[in-house]
C-alpha positions in Angstrom: -5.5 -24.2 10.0 -7.4 -26.9 11.5 -11.0 -27.1 10.6 -12.4 -25.3 13.5 -16.0 -26.0 14.3 -18.3 -23.0 13.5 -21.3 -22.0 11.4 -21.4 -19.5 8.5 -24.0 -17.2 7.0 -24.5 -14.1 5.0 -26.5 -10.8 5.4 -27.3 -7.9 3.1 -26.1 -4.4 4.2 -26.6 -1.6 1.7 -25.1 -2.6 -1.6 -23.1 -5.5 -0.3 -23.6 -9.1 1.1 -21.6 -9.8 4.2 -20.2 -13.2 5.0 -19.7 -14.1 8.6 -18.6 -17.0 10.9 -20.0 -17.8 14.3 -18.3 -19.8 17.1 -19.7 -21.0 20.4 -23.3 -21.0 21.8 -25.5 -18.3 23.4 -24.3 -17.3 26.9 -22.6 -14.2 28.1 -22.3 -11.1 26.0 -21.4 -12.1 22.5 -18.3 -10.6 20.7 -18.1 -9.3 17.2 -14.4 -9.4 15.8 -13.5 -7.1 12.9 -10.4 -7.6 10.9 -7.9 -5.0 9.4 -6.9 -4.1 6.0 -3.7 -6.1 5.3 -4.9 -9.0 7.5 -7.5 -9.8 5.1 -10.7 -11.3 6.4 -12.3 -13.3 9.1 -10.0 -16.4 8.4 -7.2 -14.7 10.4 -9.4 -14.5 13.5 -10.9 -18.0 13.6 -8.5 -19.5 16.1 -8.8 -16.4 18.4 -12.7 -16.5 18.0 -12.8 -20.2 19.0 -10.6 -19.7 21.9 -12.8 -17.0 23.4 -16.1 -18.7 22.6 -16.2 -21.1 25.5 -19.0 -19.2 27.3 -20.6 -17.2 24.5 -21.0 -16.7 20.8 -18.2 -15.0 19.0 -18.6 -13.9 15.4 -16.1 -12.6 12.9 -16.9 -11.5 9.5 -15.4 -10.4 6.2 -15.7 -6.7 5.8 -17.2 -5.2 2.6 -14.8 -5.6 -0.3 -12.8 -8.3 1.5 -12.8 -12.2 1.4 -16.1 -13.7 0.8 -18.1 -10.6 1.1 -19.0 -8.6 -2.0 -17.5 -5.5 -3.3 -19.3 -2.2 -3.0 -20.8 -1.1 -6.3 -20.8 2.4 -5.0 -17.3 2.2 -3.7 -18.7 3.1 -0.3 -16.0 2.2 2.1 -16.7 5.0 4.6 -16.7 4.5 8.3 -20.4 4.9 8.3 -21.0 2.0 5.8 -18.8 -0.2 8.0 -20.7 0.6 11.1 -23.9 -0.2 9.2 -22.4 -3.6 8.1 -21.4 -4.5 11.6 -24.9 -3.7 13.0 -26.4 -5.7 10.1 -24.4 -8.7 11.4 -25.4 -8.2 15.0 -29.1 -7.9 13.8 -28.9 -11.1 11.8 -27.5 -12.9 14.8 -30.3 -11.5 17.1 -27.9 -9.9 19.5 -29.2 -7.1 21.6 -26.0 -6.3 23.5 -22.5 -7.2 22.4 -18.8 -6.6 22.5 -17.2 -4.9 19.5 -13.6 -6.0 18.9 -11.5 -4.5 16.2 -8.0 -5.0 14.9 -5.8 -2.4 13.0 -8.0 -0.2 10.8 -11.1 -1.8 12.5 -9.9 -0.5 15.8 -11.5 2.9 14.6 -14.6 1.0 13.6 -15.1 -0.8 16.9 -14.7 2.5 18.7 -17.2 4.3 16.4 -19.6 1.4 17.2 -19.2 1.8 21.0 -19.7 5.6 20.6 -22.7 5.4 18.6 -24.4 2.5 20.2 -23.7 3.0 23.9 -26.8 1.2 24.9 -25.8 -2.0 23.1 -21.9 -2.1 23.5 -21.2 -3.8 27.0 -17.5 -3.5 26.4 -14.9 -2.4 23.8 -11.8 -4.2 22.8 -9.2 -2.6 20.4 -6.5 -4.9 19.1 -3.4 -3.2 18.0 -4.8 -0.1 16.5 -2.6 2.9 17.1 -5.3 5.6 17.2 -4.3 6.9 13.9 -6.0 7.2 10.6 -7.3 4.6 8.3 -4.2 2.2 8.7 -5.2 0.7 5.4 -1.7 0.2 4.0 -1.0 0.1 0.4 0.9 3.4 0.2 -0.4 6.1 -2.0 -3.3 5.1 -4.3 -6.2 6.6 -6.1 -9.6 6.7 -4.4 -11.1 4.6 -7.1 -10.0 2.9 -10.4 -7.2 0.9 -8.9 -6.2 -2.4 -10.3 -6.8 -5.6 -8.3 -3.6 -7.2 -6.9 -2.8 -10.2 -9.2 0.1 -12.4 -8.6 1.9 -14.9 -10.8 1.6 -17.6 -8.1 0.6 -18.2 -4.5 4.4 -18.0 -3.6 4.7 -14.7 -5.3 1.9 -13.4 -3.3 3.5 -14.6 -0.1 6.8 -13.1 -1.0 5.2 -9.8 -1.8 3.6 -9.4 1.6 6.8 -10.7 3.3 8.4 -7.4 2.4 6.1 -5.5 4.7 7.7 -4.2 7.9 5.0 -6.0 10.0 4.2 -8.9 7.6 0.8 -10.6 7.9 0.3 -14.4 8.2 -0.4 -14.7 4.5 3.4 -14.1 4.1 4.5 -17.3 5.6 1.4 -19.6 5.7 0.6 -21.1 2.3 -2.9 -22.4 3.4 -3.7 -19.0 4.5 -2.3 -17.4 1.3 -4.5 -19.8 -0.7 -7.6 -18.8 1.1 -6.9 -15.0 0.5 -6.5 -15.5 -3.3 -8.7 -16.5 -6.1 -7.5 -18.1 -9.5 -8.0 -15.7 -12.4 -6.8 -15.9 -16.0 -3.4 -14.3 -15.3 -2.6 -15.7 -11.9 -4.0 -15.3 -8.5 -6.0 -12.3 -7.3 -6.2 -11.0 -3.8 -9.7 -11.1 -2.6 -9.9 -7.5 -1.7 -11.5 -4.5 -3.6 -8.4 -2.4 -4.6 -10.5 0.7 -3.9 -11.2 -0.5 -0.3 -9.9 2.8 1.1 -12.3 5.0 -0.7 -14.3 7.0 1.8 -16.4 9.2 -0.5 -19.1 6.9 -2.1 -20.6 7.5 -5.5 -24.2 6.9 -6.7 -26.8 5.9 -4.2 -24.7 6.4 -1.2 -23.9 10.0 -1.9 -25.1 12.1 1.0 -23.7 9.8 3.7 -22.6 9.6 6.4 -25.6 9.2 8.6 -23.7 10.0 11.7 -22.1 13.2 12.6 -18.3 13.2 12.0 -15.9 12.9 15.0 -12.3 12.1 15.7 -11.4 8.7 17.0 -10.5 10.5 20.3 -13.9 12.0 20.6 -15.5 8.8 19.8 -13.5 7.0 22.5 -14.5 9.6 25.0 -18.2 8.8 24.1 -17.8 5.1 24.8 -19.5 4.4 28.1 -18.4 0.9 28.5 -15.2 -0.8 29.9 -12.4 -0.6 27.4 -9.3 -2.8 26.8 -6.5 -2.3 24.3 -4.3 -5.1 23.4 -1.1 -4.0 21.6 1.9 -5.7 20.0 5.2 -5.0 21.7 6.9 -5.0 18.3 4.1 -3.5 16.4 4.8 -0.4 14.2 1.4 1.1 15.3 2.9 2.6 18.5 6.0 4.5 17.4 4.7 7.8 18.8 4.9 7.6 22.6 2.5 10.6 22.8 -0.3 8.2 21.8 0.2 6.0 25.0 0.8 9.2 27.1 -2.5 10.7 25.9 -4.4 7.4 26.6 -3.1 7.2 30.1 -3.8 10.9 30.7 -7.2 11.0 29.3 -8.6 7.5 29.7 -7.1 6.3 33.1 -9.7 3.4 33.5 -8.7 1.9 30.1 -7.1 -1.5 30.4 -3.8 -1.6 28.4 -2.2 -5.0 27.8 0.8 -5.9 25.7 1.5 -9.1 23.9 4.8 -10.4 22.3 4.0 -9.7 18.7 4.2 -7.5 15.8 1.0 -6.0 14.3 -0.4 -9.4 13.4 -1.3 -10.2 17.0 -3.8 -13.0 16.0 -1.1 -15.0 14.3 1.9 -14.2 16.4 0.4 -14.2 20.0 -3.1 -15.9 19.7 -2.8 -17.6 23.2 -2.0 -14.2 25.0 -4.8 -12.4 23.1 -7.2 -14.9 24.1 -6.1 -15.0 27.7 -6.3 -11.2 27.9 -9.8 -10.9 26.3 -11.2 -13.8 28.5 -9.9 -12.1 31.6 -11.3 -8.8 30.7 -14.8 -10.2 29.9 -15.1 -12.8 32.5 -17.9 -11.0 34.3 -19.5 -9.4 31.2 
């Protein structure tokens, strides 16, 4: 990837330190982009963030347990903790109102932010998140105590992720794969806490969440701002036609756009994603 001009920073949230990138200059309502689980950190969204940031600030960050952010000692990867992290970044940047934008598993996160902070979310953008559960990937795993993913080589890591039905960019972009890995004694480790799907924290975080539990559909109904979904035409997140039917029935004002891509819309259709987002937010 070209060295896209941006600034970086860190902020503390609970038991983690969150790493973030910021593009553009203050202007219209800023955007906070949140990555998914198999599309590993803010690196994947840099080009899209820069493309949107012509008239506003756009930030993307590494979620707790991913990339350059630290792993949670209490293994707190609950929705509540992720909401707190997002708001910590927003607070550090001094944003009063903003637009949450979440891809894949973070689609759920972005909807929760809009539902819980209706006075601060000026719009909501969901990028190829099929209104399902965690969408974390990785198949069946224990809640905690999982071993980190370690590969013999960068190429072995790429080959492993190429086997996924909707392979991420790391499967074909060696520079991106190198950014997602760290050299360890026995090879290259993926910079992702293997317990990233654990939603029942231990230790100090027991007693959470702070917010009342709600379904993704209930939270979407609570969002008071304009909403846009961008979905991949070839994505595996939209196999059930009832999801689109329910969205059309219950949320007739929701804007639905489709791009020619699998699940990794930021890599396979960045120009189309940028165009749809810029048109949606041009007056926000």
